[in-house]
N, C-alpha and C positions, 0 to 999 in steps of 0.2 A: 626563517620562512619569509619569502617575499610575496607580498600581496598587492593587489591593484585597487585598494580602497579609495585612495585619493582621486585616481583617474575616474573611477565609477561615480563618485560623488560629483566630480566636475561635470561629467556628462549629464547626470541627473539634474543638476542645478541649471545647466544650459537649456534643458527641456522646459523646466518651469519658467524661466525668464522669457523664452521664446513664445511659449503658450500665452503668458500674460500679455505680451505685446500684441499678440494676434486676437485678443479679446476673450480668452477663456475665463470662465467664472471660477472653476476649480480644476486642478490638474493633479494626476497621479502618474508617477513614472517608476518603472522597475528596470534597472540596468544590471545585466548579469554577464559573467564570463564562466564558461564551462570547459574544462579540459578533461577528456576521458580517453581511456585506452582499453582495448579488448583483444583477447586471444580466443578464437573460436576453435572448438574441437569437432571433428566429424570422422567417423570410421577409424577412431583411435589414432588419428594424426592431427597435427595443427593445420587447420584448413584456412585460417585467416588471421591476420595480425594487423590491427588498425589503431590509429589514434586520431582524435578529432579536437578541434578548438573552435568554439563558438562564442561570439559576442552578440548579445541581443538587447533590444530596447523595446519595452512595451509601454505605450503611452495611452492614458485614458483622460479624456477631456470632456468637461461639461460646460456648455454654454447655456446658462439657466438650468433647465431640466432636460436639455437635449444632450445626448451622449454620442461621442465619437471615439474610436480607438484605432491604433495601428500597432503592428508587431513587425519589427524589422531586424535583420542581421547586418547591421552597419554600425560603425563607430565614429566616422568622420562627421564634423559639424554640419557640412552642407547637406549630407544625406539625412541627418537627424532633423534638420530644419524642415526639409521636405516632408518627412514623416509627420511632424507636428502640424504642418499646414494641411496635410491630408486629413488628419484627425479633426481639425477644426472644420473643414469642409463637410466631413461626414456628420459631425454634430449638428451643424446648421441645417442640414437637410433631413435630420431624423425627427420623429415625433417626440413630444414631451413624455418623459417618464414620470407620471404623477406620484409614484411611490418613492422616488429619490428625494432624500432630505439633505444629506451632506456626506462628503468623504470624512473619515475619522480625523480627529485632531490629535496633537502630540500628547502622549502619555509616557510615564517612566516605564522602563523595562526591567525585568528580573534577568539581567544579562547573564549569559553563560560564557565563561572564559574561553578564548579562542583555542587554547590548547586542549580543551575538552571536546571541541568540535572537529579539530583538524589533526590528522595523524601524519607525522613525518615519515613513518614507514610507507604509508600509502602514497604520499607525494613523491617519494624517492624510488618507488617500485619501477623496475626496468622491464623491457620486453624479454630480456634473458631470464629474469626471475619468474615471469609468467610462464615462459617455456619450461623452466625447471619444474614448476608446480604442475604444468600440464602433463609432463612425462610421468611425474609421480602419481597423479590420479589415474592415468591410463594403466600404468604398471600395477598399481594397487587393485584396480577393478579386475584386471585379467587374472590376478593371483587368487581372487576369491573363488572362482569356479571356472573349469575348463570350457564351459558352455558360453561364457561371456564373448559376444561377437564384436561389439563396437561400443566405444565411449564417445558421446556427443555432449555438447554444452558450451559453456563460456566461462572464462575467468576475466573479470573486469574490475576497473577501479577508476577513480577520478576525483576531481575537486571542483567545487562550484563556489563562486562568490557573487553576491548580489547586494545592491542597495535599493531601498524603496523610499522615495520621497514624495511628498505632496505639498500643495500650496498652502496647507493649513499648519505646516510646521513639522510633519512627520519626517524623520530622517533616521533610517535604520540600516544597519550593515551586519551581514554575517558571512562566514565562509564555512564550508563543510566538505569533508572527504567521505567517500564511500568505497566499499570493496565488496565483491560478490563472487562466489563460485556456485554454478548452477549446472548440474550434471543429469543427463538422461542416458541410461546404460541399457543396451540391448543384448539379449541372449537368445541363442538358437540351439535346438537339439536335433535338427533334421526334420522334425514334425511340426514344431510350434515355435513362434517367436514371442518373447516376453520383453517387458520394459520395467525398469526401476528408476526412481527419481529421488534426488535430495538436493538441498542447497544450504548456503550459509551467507549471512550478511553481517557486515561490521563496518565501522569507520576506519579500522586499522587492518590493513592487508595482512600484517603479520599475525593477527589473531584469528584468521579464518581457519576452520577445521577441515583442511583439504583431504587428509587421509580418511578421516571418519566419514565425510560426505561420500567419498568414493566407495568406501566399504558398505555403507548403508544402501546406497543406490544399487550397487552390484548384488548385494544379498537379496534385495527386493526382486531384482530381475531373475536371479537364480532360483528363488523360491516361487516363481510365478508359473512354473510348468504344471501341466495337468489342469488347466482352467476348465471349470464346469459352468453350465447354465443353471440358474436358480429361478424360481418363480417370483414375479413381481408381487410384492405385498409389504406389509410392515415388518421391520426387523429391529431388534436391538442393534445399536451401532456404537463402535468406538472410533472416534474421529481423532486422527493425529493433529497436532497444532496447525500444520499447513492447511488441512481441510477445514478446520474451524475458522481459521483466519480468512480463507477465501469466502466463506459464507458471511463473515462479518462485514466485508466490503459492501455487499448488497444490502444487508440489514441496516448498515449505517446510512448508505446512500438513499435508500427508499424509506428509511424510518426516521433517523435522527437529524437529517438535514432540515433546517428551518424552512428553506425554500420549498422542498418537497411537501412539507407540512402545510405551508401557506397556499400551495397550489393544489391542495386536496389530493395529492398522490400518495402521501405517506400512510402506511398502515397503522401509524400511531395517532392519527387524527382523533382528537377528543379523548385521548387515553392517558394524558399526562396525569400522574398520581394514581393510575390504575395498576393493579398487579396483573401483569400480562405473561410473565415468565416464572420459572421455578424460583423459589426463595433462595436457592443455592447460586443463582446467577447474578453476578455483579459485574457491571461494565462501566468503565470510565475512560476518559481521554486526558493525557497529561504529557505534553511535549517537553516539559521541564524535568521530568523524572529521569534520574541517571540510568535507570534500567532500560529505557526505551532505546531502540537501535539508532535512530537518527533524531537527535534532539534539535530544538530550535526555540527561540524565545519571542518570535513575532510571526504573524501569519502573512499571507500574500498581499495584504494591503498595509502592512506595517503596524498592525494593531497587536498589543502585547498578548502573548499566549497565556491561557489560564487553564487550570484543571477543571473539568466538568464531570459530575457524576451523571451518567446516562441511565443506568439501571442499578437500583439498590435493593437487594433481597427480592428481586423479581419485579419491583415497582418501577414504572417509567418515571424518571425524575426531571430530565432536562433535554433540550435540543441544542444543537450546535448552531450558533449565530455568527454572522458577519455584520458589518455596519449597515448594509442595505436591508437585510431581513430584520435586523434589530429595530431599524427605523419604522418598518411596517408594523411591528408589534409593540412599539413604544417600550423597547427593552434596550439593554446594553449588549454590545457585541461580546461574545465569549472568546474572540480571537481565533476563529476557525475559517476565515476566508481562504478559499482554495481556487486557484486559477487553473482551469482545465482548458484543453484545446477547444476553441470556439465558444466557450462559455465559462462562467465562474459560479460557484455556490459554496455555502458553508459545509464543511465535511470534517469529521474527526479523524485525523491522520495518524494519531499516536495512541491507539486504543490498547487497553488492558482488560483481560478477563480475570476475575479473582481466582486465585489458586485454591486447590483442595489439598488433601494429604494422601491421595491415592497414587498409583503408578500403572503403567501399561500392563504389567503382568497380572496385577490384581484385577484390573478391568476385564481382561480376557478370561480370567478364572471365574469371574462373576457373571459371565455371559453364557446363557443357555442356547440361544438361537439368534445369532447376530452376525455382524460384519465388522471387519477392520479396514478402514479406508485411509489411504495415504494422502491424496488431495483430489481436487476437482478441476475440470476445465469446461469451457463453453457454458459458463454460468449466465443466467439471465433471469429477469423477472417475468413471471407468468401473469400475475395479478398483483401489482405493487400495493394497491389499496387494501389487500387482505394479507400482504406479506408472504405471498406464495412465490417460491423460487424454484428453479430447476438447474441441473448441471449433470455432467457425466463424470463418473469415477475415472481415475487415470493412474497408470504407473504403479499398480499394486493394490488389489482389493482381495480380501480373504474371508472365507466363511468360518465362523466360530460356532462350535457345537459342544455343549456340555463342558464349557470352560477350557476348550482347546482349539487352537487354530488347525482346521482340518484340511482345507484345500483352497487354491485361488479360484476366483470367479471371473467370468467375462465382464466386459464393460457394462456398467449399470447406469441408468438414469434415475435420479431422484426427483420427485416433484412433491413439495410439501410446504406447509405454512410455518414460518418461523415461530409464531406464538404457540403452535402445536408441538413442534419437535423440541423447542426449548422450554415448553411448559412443565416438563418433568426432567430432572437430571438425576442420574444415579450416583455418578462419581466424577470428581475433578482431580486432575493431577497437579504437578508443579511445573514451573517454567523450564523448558529444555535449555541446555547449555549451548546448543546450536540453533541459530536464528534462521530457520528455514523460511520464515516470513518476517515482515517488518513489524507486525503487531506482537504484543507480548501476551501469548495465550497458552494454556496448558492442553494436554490431552483430555478429552471429555467422553464420558459414557452416557448415552441416552437410551431410555427404555423403548422408544418407538421412533422409527425413521422410515418414511414411505418411499419404497422403490417402485417406480411406475412402469419401467420397461427394462429390457435387457438385450444386449447385442447377441444375436443368434450365431 
């Protein structure tokens, strides 16, 4: 395996030296290289085949308590120097950030061996191999039912390398591969059009479950004919892992991020130590766990990752911190700094929901008047301070009556508060072998889930 670690470190050190000469008090730099490739499917053919190579440098500079930053896709020293100069200029004209204390200092890492993060299969995957798998998923989907009309989606993979350095001695490097198959399959019978979806994620392209993903998505589409409208009200619900995972993104963002808590946006404000969810609900974040899909041992500012218990037997235990928010609360960072486009905040990226001993068939048999939901889209917060969220069902939702799946239903909107719908849990399943989402979560059965409207 050939990597660019030394080149990345060289560029990072060049940024630190340049910033120091220009008067920076503290500096952080992230230098990354990303190689990715994608084969896109549409109308059961290969519609697009692309590969990309990006080199990026993000520089954060403090002059006292004034902050400036730049993000550039350049790698030559002259352009890097200009980017650092611009960050200095921005910092000098910015107001003081009274809450800033310091960038993190260097600490030891629980390093993960590079061979556990990088797959040779993924690195060596060719366009021809992606095309072969594309043909296989298309053929598989069409073999499930004569009404399958079109296979759409993408097969992608890549490798990313990064270094994070700062002027206080942090120097971290990692490399990671990823691979993904994501399929949406359409079916038609002359009267109605339906859709089914499924996906898989892995570090190793060779371990993706292409055939199973195509079969599941196709079956969902084929079983979607005869959709009926139902009345908006509370229903029992069985959420597949992708549906629960989608909800957790918003629950974590508007609940467990220390920044949201400090800004009085979090619905967990003043509820640390309070039992807010069912005693069956356990939630934690652990980027070092071998079961997580994409492991890492440091966060986006180079601070060591650590496991944090977020919910234990329904009781709110901890928040996710980075160095900035930890400084505001006089705490230690938990290693959860996450750089988003335009801003950054602490966020748990490697969440687990504790398993149970149930399964999908048992959950359905135990449901008298409920719904089976594949996943959600168009999710949003209605009132984050109360934990009220909304979303639309997508690509397969069915009505369950007296322990049997009876018929598919039209697109539904749920609007409900997380403390309410997770306040009681009937059953929890085990982790699926196919990673349709990047969080490790089981299927879950809830006794009450509020449907607020339906597509007519």
